[in-house]
C-alpha positions as CSV (number, residue, x, y, z in Angstrom):
1,M,46.8,-27.6,12.9
2,K,49.5,-30.2,13.1
3,N,50.1,-32.6,10.2
4,G,49.3,-35.7,12.3
5,K,45.8,-34.4,13.3
6,W,45.1,-33.3,9.7
7,A,46.1,-36.8,8.5
8,V,43.6,-38.3,10.9
9,I,40.8,-36.1,9.5
10,V,41.8,-37.0,5.9
11,R,41.7,-40.8,6.7
12,R,38.4,-40.4,8.4
13,Y,36.7,-38.6,5.5
14,R,38.4,-40.9,3.0
15,M,36.4,-43.7,4.7
16,T,33.2,-41.6,5.1
17,L,33.1,-40.2,1.5
18,K,33.7,-43.3,-0.5
19,G,33.8,-43.1,-4.3
20,G,35.1,-40.6,-6.7
21,V,34.1,-37.5,-4.8
22,G,35.5,-38.8,-1.5
23,M,38.8,-39.7,-3.1
24,L,39.0,-36.3,-4.8
25,L,38.3,-34.5,-1.5
26,A,40.8,-36.7,0.4
27,A,43.5,-35.9,-2.2
28,F,42.5,-32.2,-2.0
29,L,42.7,-32.2,1.8
30,T,46.0,-34.0,1.9
31,S,47.7,-31.7,-0.6
32,Q,46.2,-28.4,0.3
33,F,45.8,-28.4,4.1
34,T,48.6,-25.8,4.3
35,F,46.6,-23.6,1.9
36,L,43.6,-23.8,4.2
37,I,45.4,-23.0,7.5
38,S,48.1,-20.6,6.2
39,G,48.0,-16.9,6.8
40,C,47.6,-16.4,3.0
41,A,44.1,-18.0,3.0
42,R,41.3,-15.8,1.8
43,M,39.7,-13.6,4.4
44,G,36.2,-14.6,5.8
45,S,34.3,-15.6,8.9
46,P,35.3,-19.0,10.5
47,D,32.6,-21.6,10.1
48,G,33.1,-23.2,13.5
49,G,35.2,-26.2,12.5
50,W,34.2,-29.9,12.4
51,F,30.9,-31.0,13.9
52,D,30.5,-33.3,16.8
53,D,28.3,-36.1,15.4
54,D,29.2,-38.7,18.1
55,P,26.8,-39.6,21.0
56,P,28.2,-39.6,24.5
57,R,30.5,-42.6,25.3
58,I,30.3,-44.5,28.6
59,L,33.7,-44.6,30.3
60,G,32.6,-46.8,33.2
61,S,30.2,-47.1,36.2
62,I,30.1,-47.8,39.9
63,P,29.0,-50.6,40.4
64,A,30.3,-51.8,37.0
65,E,27.9,-52.7,34.3
66,Q,26.5,-56.3,34.8
67,E,28.3,-56.6,38.2
68,T,26.9,-59.2,40.5
69,G,26.6,-59.3,44.3
70,V,25.6,-55.6,44.4
71,T,24.5,-54.3,47.8
72,Q,24.6,-50.5,47.4
73,R,21.6,-48.5,46.3
74,K,23.5,-45.6,44.7
75,M,25.0,-46.0,41.2
76,T,27.0,-43.6,39.1
77,I,27.6,-43.8,35.3
78,Y,30.5,-41.8,33.8
79,F,30.6,-40.3,30.3
80,D,33.3,-38.8,28.1
81,E,31.5,-35.5,27.8
82,Y,28.8,-33.3,29.5
83,I,25.4,-34.9,29.1
84,K,21.7,-34.2,29.6
85,L,18.9,-36.5,30.8
86,A,15.4,-35.8,29.5
87,D,12.6,-36.1,32.1
88,P,13.9,-39.2,34.0
89,A,10.5,-39.7,35.8
90,Q,8.8,-40.4,32.5
91,N,11.6,-41.8,30.3
92,V,13.7,-44.0,32.7
93,I,12.2,-47.3,33.7
94,V,13.6,-49.2,36.7
95,S,12.8,-52.9,37.0
96,P,11.8,-54.5,39.3
97,P,9.4,-51.5,39.8
98,Q,10.2,-49.2,42.6
99,L,7.3,-48.3,44.9
100,E,9.2,-45.2,46.1
101,M,10.4,-43.0,43.3
102,P,14.1,-43.3,42.7
103,E,16.2,-40.2,42.4
104,I,17.9,-40.1,38.9
105,S,19.7,-37.0,37.7
106,A,22.5,-35.9,35.3
107,K,25.4,-34.1,36.9
108,G,28.1,-32.8,34.5
109,K,29.6,-35.9,32.9
110,R,27.8,-38.5,35.0
111,I,24.4,-39.8,35.9
112,V,23.6,-40.6,39.6
113,I,21.0,-43.1,40.5
114,A,19.7,-43.4,44.1
115,L,17.2,-46.2,44.7
116,Q,15.0,-45.7,47.6
117,D,13.4,-49.2,47.9
118,T,15.3,-52.0,49.6
119,L,17.2,-54.2,47.1
120,L,15.6,-57.6,46.6
121,P,18.0,-60.7,47.0
122,N,19.1,-62.7,44.0
123,T,17.5,-60.2,41.5
124,T,18.7,-58.7,38.3
125,Y,18.0,-54.9,38.1
126,T,17.7,-53.0,34.9
127,I,17.6,-49.3,34.5
128,D,16.3,-48.5,30.9
129,F,17.2,-45.0,29.7
130,S,15.9,-45.6,26.2
131,D,17.1,-42.5,24.2
132,A,16.8,-40.0,27.1
133,I,20.6,-39.5,27.3
134,T,22.1,-36.9,24.9
135,D,25.3,-34.9,24.9
136,N,25.0,-31.4,26.2
137,N,25.8,-29.3,23.1
138,E,24.7,-31.1,20.0
139,G,21.8,-33.3,21.3
140,N,23.3,-36.6,20.0
141,A,21.3,-39.4,21.6
142,L,23.1,-42.4,23.2
143,G,20.0,-44.5,22.2
144,N,18.5,-47.6,23.9
145,Y,20.9,-47.8,26.8
146,T,20.1,-50.1,29.7
147,Y,22.2,-50.3,32.8
148,T,22.2,-53.7,34.5
149,F,23.4,-55.2,37.8
150,S,22.4,-58.1,40.0
151,T,22.2,-58.6,43.8
152,G,22.7,-62.3,43.2
153,E,25.4,-64.4,41.6
154,Q,24.2,-64.1,38.0
155,I,22.7,-61.7,35.5
156,D,19.3,-62.7,34.1
157,T,19.3,-61.7,30.4
158,F,16.0,-63.0,28.9
159,E,13.6,-60.4,27.3
160,V,9.9,-60.5,26.7
161,S,8.4,-58.0,24.2
162,G,5.3,-57.2,22.2
163,Y,2.6,-54.6,21.8
164,V,-0.3,-53.1,23.6
165,V,-3.3,-51.8,21.6
166,D,-6.7,-50.5,22.7
167,A,-9.2,-53.3,22.5
168,A,-11.9,-51.0,21.2
169,N,-10.1,-49.6,18.1
170,L,-6.7,-51.2,18.0
171,E,-4.9,-47.9,18.6
172,P,-1.4,-48.2,20.0
173,V,-1.5,-47.5,23.8
174,K,1.4,-45.2,24.7
175,G,2.9,-45.0,28.2
176,I,1.1,-48.0,29.8
177,S,3.1,-50.3,32.1
178,V,3.5,-53.9,31.0
179,G,4.8,-56.4,33.6
180,L,5.3,-60.0,34.5
181,Y,4.1,-62.3,37.4
182,S,5.7,-65.6,38.3
183,D,2.7,-66.1,40.6
184,L,0.1,-67.4,38.1
185,A,-2.9,-66.9,40.4
186,D,-5.5,-64.3,39.2
187,S,-5.4,-62.6,42.6
188,A,-1.7,-61.6,42.1
189,F,-2.7,-58.7,39.8
190,R,-4.6,-57.2,42.7
191,T,-2.5,-58.1,45.7
192,K,1.2,-58.0,44.5
193,P,3.2,-55.4,42.5
194,L,4.4,-56.4,39.1
195,L,7.6,-58.5,39.2
196,R,9.3,-56.8,36.2
197,V,8.0,-53.9,34.2
198,A,8.5,-51.9,31.0
199,R,6.5,-49.1,29.4
200,T,5.1,-48.8,25.9
201,D,6.3,-46.3,23.4
202,G,4.3,-44.4,20.7
203,S,3.9,-47.6,18.7
204,G,2.6,-49.5,21.7
205,H,5.8,-51.5,21.8
206,Y,7.3,-52.7,25.0
207,C,10.4,-54.8,26.0
208,I,10.8,-56.3,29.5
209,R,14.5,-56.9,30.2
210,G,16.4,-58.8,32.8
211,V,13.9,-61.7,33.0
212,A,15.0,-64.9,34.7
213,P,14.1,-68.4,33.4
214,G,10.6,-69.5,34.4
215,E,6.9,-69.3,33.6
216,Y,5.1,-66.0,33.6
217,R,1.8,-64.3,33.0
218,I,1.8,-60.8,31.3
219,Y,-0.4,-57.9,32.3
220,A,-0.7,-54.2,31.2
221,L,-1.7,-51.6,33.7
222,Q,-2.2,-47.8,33.4
223,D,-1.1,-47.3,37.0
224,V,-2.9,-44.4,38.5
225,D,-1.7,-44.6,42.1
226,G,1.8,-45.9,41.5
227,D,1.5,-49.2,43.4
228,Y,2.0,-51.4,40.3
229,R,-1.2,-53.3,41.2
230,Y,-4.7,-53.3,39.8
231,T,-6.6,-51.4,42.5
232,Q,-8.9,-49.0,40.7
233,K,-11.6,-49.5,38.1
234,S,-10.5,-46.3,36.3
235,E,-7.2,-48.0,35.4
236,M,-6.8,-49.3,31.9
237,I,-5.7,-53.0,32.0
238,A,-5.0,-56.0,29.8
239,F,-4.7,-59.6,30.9
240,S,-4.4,-63.1,29.5
241,H,-4.5,-66.6,31.0
242,Q,-1.8,-67.7,28.6
243,T,1.6,-68.3,30.2
244,Y,5.0,-67.7,28.6
245,K,8.4,-69.2,29.1
246,P,11.2,-66.8,27.9
247,W,14.0,-68.3,25.9
248,A,16.7,-67.2,23.4
249,G,18.5,-68.5,20.3
250,P,21.0,-67.4,17.7
251,D,19.7,-65.4,14.7
252,T,21.0,-63.0,12.0
253,R,19.8,-59.6,10.9
254,Q,20.7,-57.3,8.0
255,D,22.8,-54.3,8.8
256,T,22.8,-51.7,5.9
257,I,26.0,-49.6,5.4
258,W,25.1,-46.4,3.6
259,R,27.6,-44.6,1.4
260,D,25.4,-41.5,1.6
261,S,21.8,-40.7,2.1
262,L,20.9,-42.2,-1.3
263,H,23.3,-45.0,-1.9
264,I,23.9,-48.3,-0.1
265,D,27.5,-49.3,0.2
266,N,27.0,-52.8,1.7
267,I,24.5,-55.1,3.4
268,L,25.9,-57.2,6.2
269,Q,24.5,-60.3,7.8
270,V,25.0,-59.7,11.5
271,P,24.6,-62.5,14.1
272,Y,22.8,-61.7,17.3
273,T,20.8,-63.4,20.1
274,H,17.1,-63.4,19.5
275,F,14.9,-63.3,22.6
276,Y,11.5,-64.9,22.7
277,P,8.6,-64.3,23.0
278,D,8.8,-61.1,21.0
279,D,5.2,-60.7,19.7
280,V,2.9,-60.8,22.7
281,V,-0.1,-58.6,21.9
282,L,-2.2,-57.3,24.7
283,L,-5.7,-55.8,24.3
284,A,-6.2,-53.0,26.8
285,F,-9.6,-51.9,28.1
286,Q,-11.4,-50.2,31.0
287,V,-14.0,-52.1,33.0
288,P,-17.5,-50.7,33.0
289,Q,-17.8,-47.9,35.5
290,T,-20.8,-49.2,37.5
291,D,-20.3,-47.2,40.7
292,R,-23.1,-44.7,40.8
293,Y,-22.9,-41.2,42.3
294,L,-24.2,-37.8,41.5
295,L,-21.6,-35.8,39.5
296,K,-23.3,-32.5,39.3
297,M,-26.6,-30.5,38.7
298,D,-26.9,-27.8,36.1
299,R,-29.5,-25.2,35.1
300,Q,-28.0,-23.6,32.0
301,E,-31.4,-22.5,30.8
302,A,-34.2,-21.3,33.1
303,D,-36.8,-23.8,31.7
304,H,-35.0,-27.0,32.8
305,F,-32.3,-28.4,35.0
306,T,-30.2,-31.6,34.6
307,M,-28.7,-34.2,36.9
308,F,-25.5,-36.0,35.8
309,F,-24.8,-39.4,37.3
310,S,-21.7,-41.5,36.9
311,Y,-23.9,-44.5,36.0
312,G,-27.5,-45.1,35.2
313,D,-30.3,-46.6,37.3
314,S,-33.7,-48.0,36.5
315,L,-35.1,-46.1,39.4
316,L,-35.3,-42.3,38.8
317,P,-34.6,-39.8,41.6
318,V,-37.5,-38.6,43.7
319,I,-37.7,-34.9,44.1
320,Q,-39.5,-33.1,47.0
321,G,-39.9,-29.3,46.4
322,L,-39.2,-27.1,49.4
323,N,-40.1,-23.7,47.8
324,F,-42.4,-25.1,45.1
325,D,-44.8,-28.0,44.5
326,A,-42.9,-30.8,42.7
327,D,-46.1,-32.8,41.9
328,S,-46.6,-32.7,38.1
329,A,-44.0,-29.9,37.9
330,F,-41.8,-31.7,35.4
331,V,-41.6,-33.4,32.0
332,I,-38.7,-35.9,32.5
333,E,-36.2,-36.7,29.8
334,T,-33.5,-39.3,30.1
335,T,-30.6,-40.6,28.0
336,P,-30.8,-44.2,27.0
337,K,-28.5,-45.3,29.8
338,K,-30.4,-43.1,32.3
339,D,-27.2,-41.6,33.6
340,T,-28.3,-38.1,32.5
341,I,-31.8,-36.9,33.6
342,T,-33.3,-33.6,32.5
343,Y,-36.3,-32.0,34.2
344,W,-38.3,-29.6,32.1
345,L,-40.4,-27.2,34.1
346,R,-44.0,-27.1,33.0
347,D,-45.1,-23.9,34.8
348,T,-43.7,-20.5,33.6
349,T,-43.9,-19.4,37.3
350,L,-41.2,-21.9,38.1
351,I,-39.2,-20.9,35.1
352,N,-39.2,-17.3,36.4
353,Q,-38.1,-18.5,39.8
354,D,-34.3,-18.1,40.0
355,T,-33.7,-20.6,42.8
356,L,-35.4,-24.0,43.2
357,R,-34.8,-25.7,46.6
358,M,-35.5,-29.4,46.9
359,D,-34.7,-32.7,48.6
360,I,-33.4,-35.3,46.2
361,T,-33.5,-39.1,47.0
362,Y,-31.6,-41.4,44.6
363,R,-29.6,-44.6,44.7
364,M,-25.9,-44.5,45.0
365,T,-23.1,-47.1,45.4
366,D,-21.8,-47.5,49.0
367,T,-18.3,-48.7,50.0
368,L,-19.3,-52.3,49.6
369,G,-20.4,-51.8,46.1
370,N,-24.2,-52.0,46.8
371,L,-26.9,-49.5,45.7
372,V,-28.3,-47.7,48.7
373,L,-30.7,-44.8,49.1
374,Q,-29.1,-41.4,49.5
375,T,-30.9,-38.2,50.2
376,D,-29.4,-34.8,49.5
377,S,-31.3,-32.2,51.6
378,A,-32.0,-28.6,50.8
379,V,-30.3,-28.6,47.4
380,E,-30.4,-25.3,45.6
381,V,-30.6,-25.2,41.8
382,L,-29.9,-21.7,40.5
383,A,-30.7,-20.4,37.0
384,K,-27.5,-19.4,35.2
385,T,-29.2,-16.2,34.0
386,P,-31.4,-14.5,36.6
387,Y,-34.9,-13.5,35.8
388,E,-34.2,-9.8,36.1
389,K,-31.4,-10.1,33.5
390,R,-33.6,-12.1,31.2
391,M,-36.3,-9.5,31.4
392,K,-33.9,-6.7,30.6
393,A,-32.7,-8.6,27.5
394,L,-36.3,-9.1,26.4
395,K,-37.1,-5.4,26.9
396,K,-34.0,-4.4,24.9
397,E,-35.0,-6.8,22.1
398,M,-38.5,-5.2,22.0
399,E,-37.1,-1.7,22.0
400,D,-34.7,-2.5,19.1
401,W,-37.6,-4.0,17.2
402,Q,-39.8,-0.9,17.7
403,K,-36.9,1.4,16.6
404,E,-36.6,-0.7,13.4
405,Q,-40.3,-0.5,12.7
406,E,-40.3,3.3,13.3
407,K,-37.5,3.6,10.7
408,K,-39.5,1.6,8.2
409,K,-42.5,3.7,8.9
410,K,-40.6,7.0,8.2
411,R,-39.2,5.5,5.0
412,E,-42.8,4.6,4.1
413,E,-41.9,0.9,3.9
414,A,-44.0,-2.0,5.1
415,Y,-43.8,-2.4,8.9
416,D,-45.4,-4.3,11.8
417,S,-47.3,-2.9,14.7
418,I,-47.4,-6.1,16.7
419,F,-44.3,-7.8,18.2
420,P,-43.8,-11.1,16.4
421,V,-44.8,-14.2,18.2
422,K,-41.9,-16.6,19.1
423,M,-42.0,-19.7,17.0
424,L,-40.7,-23.2,17.8
425,Q,-37.2,-23.5,16.4
426,V,-37.3,-27.1,15.1
427,K,-34.0,-28.5,13.8
428,Y,-34.4,-30.4,10.5
429,D,-31.4,-32.6,9.7
430,I,-32.5,-33.2,6.0
431,P,-29.8,-33.3,3.3
432,Q,-30.7,-32.2,-0.3
433,S,-29.3,-35.5,-1.6
434,I,-30.2,-38.7,0.1
435,T,-29.4,-42.4,-0.2
436,P,-31.9,-45.3,-0.1
437,G,-32.1,-46.5,3.5
438,E,-31.3,-43.2,5.1
439,K,-33.7,-41.5,7.6
440,L,-34.6,-37.9,8.0
441,A,-33.8,-36.6,11.5
442,I,-35.9,-33.9,13.3
443,T,-35.1,-32.5,16.8
444,M,-37.3,-30.4,18.9
445,P,-35.9,-27.7,21.2
446,T,-38.4,-28.5,24.0
447,P,-40.7,-31.4,24.8
448,L,-43.9,-31.5,22.7
449,A,-47.4,-31.3,24.1
450,A,-49.1,-32.0,20.7
451,L,-48.0,-33.5,17.3
452,D,-50.2,-33.4,14.2
453,T,-48.9,-36.0,11.8
454,S,-51.6,-35.0,9.2
455,A,-49.7,-31.7,8.8
456,I,-46.6,-33.6,7.7
457,H,-46.4,-34.4,3.9
458,L,-44.0,-36.2,1.6
459,Y,-44.4,-35.9,-2.2
460,S,-42.5,-37.6,-5.0
461,Q,-42.3,-36.3,-8.6
462,I,-43.2,-38.6,-11.4
463,D,-43.3,-37.3,-15.0
464,S,-43.5,-33.7,-13.7
465,L,-46.4,-34.4,-11.4
466,W,-46.3,-34.6,-7.7
467,Y,-47.9,-37.5,-5.8
468,R,-48.3,-38.2,-2.1
469,T,-45.7,-40.7,-0.9
470,P,-46.2,-42.9,2.2
471,Y,-43.7,-42.4,5.1
472,E,-43.3,-43.4,8.7
473,F,-42.9,-40.7,11.4
474,R,-41.8,-41.9,14.8
475,R,-40.0,-40.8,17.9
476,C,-36.6,-42.3,18.6
477,D,-36.5,-44.9,21.3
478,S,-35.7,-43.5,24.7
479,L,-35.2,-40.0,23.3
480,L,-37.9,-37.5,24.1
481,R,-37.3,-34.8,21.6
482,Q,-35.9,-36.7,18.6
483,F,-37.9,-38.0,15.6
484,T,-37.2,-39.8,12.3
485,V,-38.9,-40.0,9.0
486,T,-38.5,-43.2,7.0
487,A,-39.6,-43.7,3.4
488,D,-39.0,-46.1,0.5
489,W,-36.6,-43.8,-1.4
490,H,-36.3,-44.6,-5.2
491,Y,-33.2,-44.0,-7.3
492,G,-33.2,-40.9,-9.4
493,T,-36.4,-39.5,-7.8
494,E,-37.1,-36.0,-6.5
495,Y,-39.1,-35.5,-3.3
496,S,-40.6,-32.6,-1.4
497,F,-40.9,-32.8,2.4
498,E,-43.4,-30.3,3.8
499,V,-44.6,-29.4,7.3
500,D,-47.6,-27.2,7.8
501,S,-47.5,-24.4,10.4
502,A,-48.6,-25.5,14.0
503,A,-47.7,-29.1,13.2
504,F,-45.7,-29.2,16.5
505,T,-46.7,-27.6,19.8
506,D,-44.5,-27.7,22.8
507,I,-45.4,-27.8,26.5
508,Y,-45.3,-23.9,26.6
509,G,-47.8,-23.5,23.8
510,V,-45.2,-22.4,21.2
511,V,-46.0,-23.7,17.7
512,S,-43.8,-24.5,14.8
513,P,-43.7,-22.5,11.5
514,A,-44.2,-24.0,8.1
515,Y,-41.2,-25.8,6.5
516,K,-40.5,-27.1,3.0
517,T,-37.4,-28.6,1.4
518,G,-36.5,-30.6,-1.7
519,I,-34.8,-34.0,-1.6
520,K,-33.2,-35.9,-4.4
521,V,-32.2,-39.5,-4.5
522,R,-29.1,-40.2,-6.7
523,S,-29.3,-42.6,-9.6
524,L,-28.1,-46.1,-9.2
525,D,-25.1,-45.4,-11.4
526,E,-23.7,-43.0,-8.9
527,Y,-23.2,-45.6,-6.2
528,S,-20.8,-48.4,-5.6
529,S,-21.2,-51.7,-3.6
530,I,-18.7,-53.4,-1.3
531,V,-18.8,-57.1,-0.5
532,L,-16.6,-58.6,2.2
533,Q,-16.3,-62.4,2.7
534,L,-15.0,-63.0,6.2
535,S,-13.0,-65.9,7.4
536,G,-10.5,-66.8,10.1
537,V,-12.9,-66.9,13.1
538,S,-15.6,-69.4,14.0
539,D,-17.7,-66.8,15.9
540,T,-21.1,-65.8,14.5
541,G,-22.8,-62.5,15.1
542,I,-20.1,-60.4,13.6
543,V,-20.9,-56.7,13.1
544,V,-19.1,-55.0,10.2
545,Q,-18.6,-51.3,10.1
546,L,-17.7,-49.1,7.1
547,L,-15.4,-46.3,8.3
548,N,-14.4,-42.9,7.1
549,S,-10.9,-41.3,7.2
550,S,-11.6,-40.3,10.9
551,D,-12.1,-43.9,12.0
552,A,-15.8,-43.2,12.5
553,A,-18.5,-45.6,11.4
554,V,-20.7,-44.4,8.6
555,R,-22.5,-47.6,7.9
556,E,-23.0,-50.8,9.9
557,I,-24.4,-54.2,9.0
558,R,-24.4,-57.7,10.5
559,A,-22.6,-60.4,8.6
560,T,-24.5,-63.5,7.5
561,S,-23.9,-66.9,9.0
562,S,-21.7,-67.6,6.0
563,G,-19.5,-64.6,6.8
564,R,-20.8,-62.3,4.0
565,A,-21.2,-58.6,4.5
566,K,-22.5,-56.4,1.7
567,F,-22.8,-52.6,1.7
568,D,-25.1,-51.3,-1.0
569,N,-25.4,-47.7,-2.2
570,V,-21.9,-46.7,-1.2
571,M,-21.0,-43.2,-2.3
572,P,-17.6,-42.9,-4.1
573,G,-14.8,-42.3,-1.7
574,T,-12.1,-43.9,0.4
575,Y,-13.3,-46.2,3.2
576,Y,-11.9,-48.5,5.9
577,V,-13.5,-51.5,7.5
578,R,-13.8,-52.7,11.1
579,A,-15.5,-55.7,12.6
580,F,-16.3,-56.9,16.1
581,V,-17.7,-60.1,17.5
582,D,-21.0,-59.3,19.1
583,R,-21.0,-62.0,21.7
584,N,-24.1,-60.9,23.6
585,G,-26.1,-59.8,20.5
586,N,-26.8,-56.3,21.6
587,G,-25.4,-54.7,18.5
588,L,-22.8,-52.8,20.6
589,W,-19.1,-53.3,21.3
590,D,-18.7,-54.3,25.0
591,T,-15.6,-53.9,27.1
592,G,-14.1,-56.6,29.4
593,D,-14.3,-57.2,33.1
594,Y,-11.4,-58.6,35.1
595,D,-13.4,-59.7,38.1
596,A,-15.8,-61.5,35.8
597,D,-12.9,-63.0,33.9
598,Q,-14.3,-61.5,30.7
599,Q,-12.3,-60.2,27.8
600,P,-13.6,-57.4,25.7
601,E,-15.3,-58.3,22.5
602,D,-12.8,-59.0,19.7
603,V,-12.2,-56.1,17.2
604,Y,-10.5,-56.5,13.8
605,Y,-9.5,-54.1,11.1
606,Y,-9.2,-54.7,7.3
607,S,-5.5,-53.7,6.8
608,R,-6.0,-51.8,3.5
609,E,-8.2,-48.9,2.4
610,I,-11.0,-49.5,0.0
611,E,-11.5,-47.1,-2.9
612,A,-15.1,-47.0,-4.0
613,K,-16.0,-45.6,-7.4
614,A,-19.3,-45.0,-9.2
615,K,-20.7,-48.2,-10.9
616,W,-18.0,-50.4,-9.2
617,D,-18.9,-53.6,-7.4
618,I,-16.0,-54.4,-5.1
619,T,-15.5,-57.9,-3.5
620,Q,-12.7,-58.6,-1.0
621,Q,-11.7,-61.7,0.9
622,W,-10.9,-60.9,4.5
623,N,-9.2,-63.3,6.9
624,L,-9.7,-61.5,10.2
625,T,-6.8,-63.3,12.0
626,A,-4.3,-63.3,9.1
627,R,-2.4,-60.5,10.8
628,K,-1.5,-59.8,14.4
629,R,-3.8,-57.3,16.0
630,H,-1.2,-54.5,16.2
631,Q,-0.5,-54.8,12.5
632,Q,-4.1,-54.6,11.3
633,K,-5.2,-51.0,11.5
634,P,-4.2,-48.9,8.4
635,D,-1.6,-46.3,9.2
636,K,-3.7,-43.5,7.7
637,I,-6.3,-43.8,10.4
638,V,-4.0,-44.5,13.3
639,K,-4.2,-41.5,15.6
640,Q,-1.4,-42.5,18.0
641,K,1.7,-42.0,15.8
642,P,5.1,-43.5,16.6
643,D,7.5,-41.5,18.7
644,K,9.8,-39.2,16.7
645,Q,13.3,-40.4,16.8
646,K,15.8,-38.0,18.3
647,K,17.7,-36.1,15.6
648,Q,20.8,-37.9,14.6
649,M,23.5,-35.6,13.3
650,K,24.7,-37.7,10.4
651,N,27.1,-36.8,7.6
652,R,27.4,-33.1,8.6
653,N,31.2,-33.3,8.5
654,A,31.0,-35.1,5.1
655,D,28.8,-32.3,3.9
656,R,31.2,-29.7,5.2
657,A,34.2,-31.5,3.6
658,L,32.3,-31.6,0.3
659,K,31.5,-27.9,0.6
660,L,35.1,-27.1,1.4
661,G,36.2,-29.1,-1.7
662,I,33.7,-27.3,-3.9
663,E,34.8,-23.9,-2.6
664,Y,38.5,-24.9,-3.2
665,V,37.7,-26.0,-6.8
666,K,36.0,-22.7,-7.4
667,Q,39.0,-20.8,-6.1
668,E,41.4,-22.9,-8.1
669,K,39.3,-22.3,-11.2
670,K,39.3,-18.5,-10.6
671,L,43.0,-18.5,-9.9
672,K,43.7,-20.6,-13.1
673,T,41.6,-18.2,-15.1
674,K,43.4,-15.2,-13.7
675,K,46.8,-16.8,-14.5
676,I,45.7,-17.5,-18.1
677,K,44.6,-13.9,-18.5
678,I,47.9,-12.6,-17.1
679,K,49.9,-15.0,-19.3
680,T,47.8,-14.0,-22.4
681,K,48.3,-10.3,-21.6
682,K,52.1,-10.9,-21.3
683,N,52.3,-12.8,-24.5
684,N,50.4,-10.0,-26.3
685,E,52.8,-7.5,-24.9
686,D,55.8,-9.6,-26.0
687,N,54.4,-9.9,-29.5
688,K,54.1,-6.2,-29.8
689,E,57.7,-5.8,-28.8
């Protein structure tokens, strides 16, 4: 290594490693470079030399960066080293948006861009590479690079930025397109492609560059068909009637200079141009999917089949059997929205029939969006498991049972001579510990033909004695096979819930077995209470939800007209809070509708977690609008995490220099020790002489 090159390295690491260690190593490198490179150096494997920590450097481009009057559609950007371009179709954004996909590729030390669309006159074009450009060997990212040119006489430099979050839960929306229109009419979103466009990152952040002075409306579009227009109901969108006029002004920001990974060397105030607006938050949603059509029919079990529709209808389908009599053949079960309809077969003869052929008439949406009658003829519904296979399985089950009884008989153990009757497998969702206000849930495997409530009992224990306790047993609204038990549960009391055999009988005559379980209500001292005083919005009808760490609602109440929401009997734990404005009073969050000019119902998150402990009464003031919507949701329950930054190779050469210095110091110490030993030995020998 030549002295000049070594001196450059020394100067570089004198600057990099400031302080005592840096000066020591610099001095060491200056005085000892001949030791490191000479033939007398200690033997060992070379470590590869100094690392390349620098990102690729742009040498130039054709057309030149920010060139005006450009007419060509092919651009080339040159770099000082071989580079890679990660997934340009996803990571590179061309604005104005291109209806025909541009060809963008890395070739050696250059990137070649071939635009397929005709260039627009007097327009600034931006090609945003973000951090998709890295060097070929080390993966050092160039980072946030945007190539700009104009077909007109000037470069438009304004920027508009902000965030897109899901209107339902304030999750950042990644990869959605955000664009501008100078045409302020509502129809532009459906009839014209976006004027300028950007795409959100993992934090939901977007930045639209190359914007000309003017007035704009901002939209978000999860573009399914690539036309940069809102043309399909399945596309997630966000819109606002507010208009924005971009502008810019001088500003300063702090730039931290790090001495190393732990110590700050200096904090500089750096002037820059601040572009506004920079905080436009869009609430993205999908419109209700009201188009109705039959998705599929399914017969997983032989005793029923199910129709799945894309949307519900108040009129149920009409079935005409072709190889069976459909009159009174079914017990019909629907979901609350009537988009899923299950037909339970009453007759075991039909259950044993592998194929049911039928004509089905139902309402579906036509091309004009109207509900019209549709008849599907000669539809065949096949049992997933054929009758013959079911009979073989039943026969094997009986044979296995008989063998087991024979073994018991030979061992002179108690055995049965009659195959046990199948019982109704009722699902009891009843915890051993319950909170006042909770309900017991019971689900039947099949529809019931008979229900004897006198065979259902609830007892409470008072002073070691058991007393009958009143309760309410009812079927859930719109749910055929689900029931609840409600009672006035008292703190610190034990209960016994008991069901006699044959309390439930299904449509096939199968009866339920007896059931008994104990229930205990915790004492009042084991609970906490949470009170939230809401402010910041004038809306009434606010529904407040207590959430767990999975962002799922565990409790829900409606705030009072004064904005007070109180959760009693809260188990100790960590909770989060969400609220939404129930505009239509249905108790559910409702999405928006662009054609109806309707925004989704507003959702807010309390920005901190709430730690509930036994005996604690917690009261919190909550201004729903104190923070921007994208800043409200606590990080711990955000599922869409920010993008991982590409690995920056920092301080590797500094670490290597430090390592070399330490190794040299060790060698010097060993050498010095060896010299002392030799000198001591020589002195001893001289003394003897």
